[in-house]
Structure formats: structure tokens, C-alpha cells
N, C-alpha and C positions, 0 to 999 in steps of 0.2 A: 423838584419837578416839572416837567414843562408838559403840557399836552398840546400835540402838534401833528396835525397830518393823522390824525388814527393811531397814532404810538405817545407813550409816554417818554421822553427825553430826561435824561439825567447825565450828570455830569462824567457817568460813568461806562455808560451805552444806554442803548434804548430796550424798550418792553414793548411790544409789538403788541396789539389788539386786535383780536380775530374779527374781521368785518362780520357786523351782525352784532357783537357785543355790545353792552350798555353799559358806562360808566357814570357813578356817580360821585356827585364830589359834597361835603359836610360844608354847609357855606356859614361865611364868618363874620357878612356882615347884617346886622340884628335889625337893620331898618327897610332892609331892600324892595321888603314885601308889603310895608307898611298898607298900602293902598289895597291888597288882596284880601280876601277872606281866607278865613285857615284851611279848609277844606280845599281850596284853590291852590295853595301853597304848598301841601303835602303831593295833590299830584302831580306838580309839576314836579315832583321827583324824576317821573317819566316823562318829559318833555314832548314827545311823540305822540304818548295820549292825551295828554291836555289839549295840545293844536287840533287831534280828532276830532274831541267834546266841544271845542269852543267853534270849530268848523262849523260842525253840526246843528250847535245852536242859533247861528248867523243864519245856517239856510236853514231851517225853521223859522225863522223868527219874520222871514220874509212873508211880503203881503201879495207878490206877482211870483209866485211859485214856477217856477217853467220845470220843463221833461229833461233838461240838464239839470236843474237843480236836482232832482229826484234822481235822475244816473249816479251823479256825486252824493246821493245823501246815502245812496246803497250801499257805496262801494267804501265810504267812510261806518256805516253801520256794519261792514262784513269786516274791515280790520277792525273795529272796536271792540268786535265779539270775538275776534283773533287774540286780541291784547288783555283778555277778560276784563275790559272796560268796565262791564255790570257790577262788577265785583269791588271796583277800585275806592267806592263810598263808606263800604265795610271795611273796605283794608287798612284803608286810610283812619278809620275808627280804631280799629283793634291796635295800632301801632302809637297814635294818643292814649289810648286808656292804657295802655301797655307801660308808657313814659310816665304815667301818674296823673297827666289832664282828665279832666272830666269829660265825654263826649260833646258834652255842647260847646265845647270850646269853638268847635267846627264850626258853627254856624258867625262865630265872631272876627274882627276884623282883627287882622294880624298891629294895628294898631295900636288897640285897645287892650294888648297884651303885657304882662311883666316882665322883663328881660331874661328869666329862667325859665319861664313858659315861651319863647320866642325860641330861645335855645333846643328846649323839648319838639318843639314844631318843627325847626332846622334839621334835626336828627331824626323826627320822623319822615320827610320829605327826601332824605339822603339813603333811606332805608325801605323809601317804599318801591314797589313794578318789581322785586324781586331783580337788581341789576346783578353785571357779571362781575365789577371789581367796582370795591366803594373804597375812595380814599377822605381820609377822618384824621383831621388835626384838636389831638386835646376833646374826644368827646365827650367825658367824662366829666368836664367843668358846668360846673351847677346844676349837678345832676343832683338829688337824692341819693340814700344806700339802695332805696327799691329801684329807684328807675337804672340807677347800675347792673344792678344783678338782671333784671330783665333786658338790661343790652348786652351782657354777657352771658346767657340765655337762647336770645335771640340771634348773638354770633356764633357760639357756639352750633347750633343749626341749621346755620345758614353755609351753602356751598359753592359760594364763590369765594373771589379772592378781595379780602380786607389790606388796605396800607393805612396802617394807623400811625400817629404818632402821639406821644403822653407821657406824664410825669407818673402818673398809676401804677405804681410798681405791680400792685394787688390786680388790677384790671390785666397789664400786658400777661402777666403769669399764666393768668386763668383763658385769654381765649387767644394767643400768639403762639403758631409753630417754627417760628421762623422767626430770629432777630439780628436785624444790619447795626450794624456797630461802627459809625461814622466819627473817625479821631487821627486827627493832622495829616488831613487831607486823604486818608484810605479807608479804603471798605471794607468789611469782612462780615459775611453771612456765618451766622451758627441756626445751624438745625436745634430747635427747640424752643420753651420758653422764656421768660426772664432769670429765674433762678440758674436754667443752664446757662446760659451768657453768664449771669454774673461770676457763677463758679468758675466757668470756662474761661473769662478776662482774668479774674485773680492771679489762676493759676500759671495764666501767659506773662502777665506782669514780673512774679515772682520767678519765673523762668530766666526772663529779661533778670531781671537783678543779681542774676545767680553768674548769668552768662556775663555780666557787666565788672561782677566782683572780681570772678576767675581772670577775665582781662587786665582790670585794674592789677591783681597781684603779678601777674605774668609782667607787665608795663616795671612796676616795680622791682622785679628783681634781675630782668633786660639791664632797670639803668642800674642798680648794686652793681653787676655784674663786668 
């Protein structure tokens, strides 16, 4: 998948994102945010909200606060309130605690965390702010069973669209409503969970083998004739 000009571009076509929709991606670089506090990293999941927070802080930190600064701050405060910005820290806390981290981790630098802790923070970032679309590659890697169960419950209650790649069969069977099978350059979409896809794909394979067997028998008959 490629993200380009407000759409997801695939080799088989485009999935367009409605203007105003927000898409979140599970970050794979565990060292990208080492210079940032964990709270900032989670809130970065909503890029616009994070920008507003930083711009507000910069304006209020000015010694020569002007009327123009006051107007700009008022605009930012209004947008901040509309985006439920006052609840951002409590939302971040709820996510990291749900994934099994202590609330105190939010005050730490990312560089001070272990690899497994960083994975959970980046997952919290992807889930933060109720995005419309979430793209996740192997989200259960390095998660303990309690964190996986919490993530499953979160996604089952999530109203948006999740596109996930995973080798965790139980996870896929629990959260997926559609399975995309990419094989030999062809893409097939199955409506159902992992178990339904597996049974359906095995049935297709058996049917193809039967067809091939009949074709081979017909060829032998023609050759004998």
C-alpha cells in the first residue's frame, strides 16, 4: 500500500479517503521518537492536535505577548476544545495503561524505555484520537496476553476501519470481518474472519484439484483413443 494524495494506492486500485478523515499508521521505527517524552509521542497520533498544543505553548511562553498573539491563541483554543484536547492526556493514560504500562511512563523519555515498552507506546499512538482508518503491521508482536486481549476488545468496539497484517491466527479470527488473500499475483476478498477464510480457501483448493484430476483423466482418455 502507498499513501498518496489523500488515497490509499494499491496495485489493484485505489481506496479513497473522504476529505476530513484521519488515518493512523502503526510506526515501525522504535528509535524514531527517542528524544521525546512518552506523553508527546502518544498525542502525536493526532498530528493536528499535537501541532495546536505546541503552537499554544510557544505563544503563551512569549514575553512580548501581542494582540495578534491573543487572537491566534483564541483561535487555537477553540480548535483545541473542538478536538477534545482537554481530554488528550487522560486518553493517552487510558491507552498506555490498557496496554499494560504504568501511568508514570508518560513522564519518561522514549529513550529510557525497553523495546517492548516502546512497541506499546507506538501502538497507543496509532490508536490515539479515534482515527477513521488504522493501518497496523503485526500489532501483537512483543505483546503479552493481557495486552493482546485488551487490543482485541478495543478494536471490537472501534467504529472505524482497520487494515491489519498479522501472523497471529487467533487475533485475526477475533477482530477481522474481512480477509484479503493475496496469492500468485491475485487478490481475493472473503467476507468473514480468519477461520472462514481458511475453510473457504481449502474448499477452493480441493475443487481445483478435482478439476485438474478430471482434466488429466480426460487427457489420458484422449491420448489412449
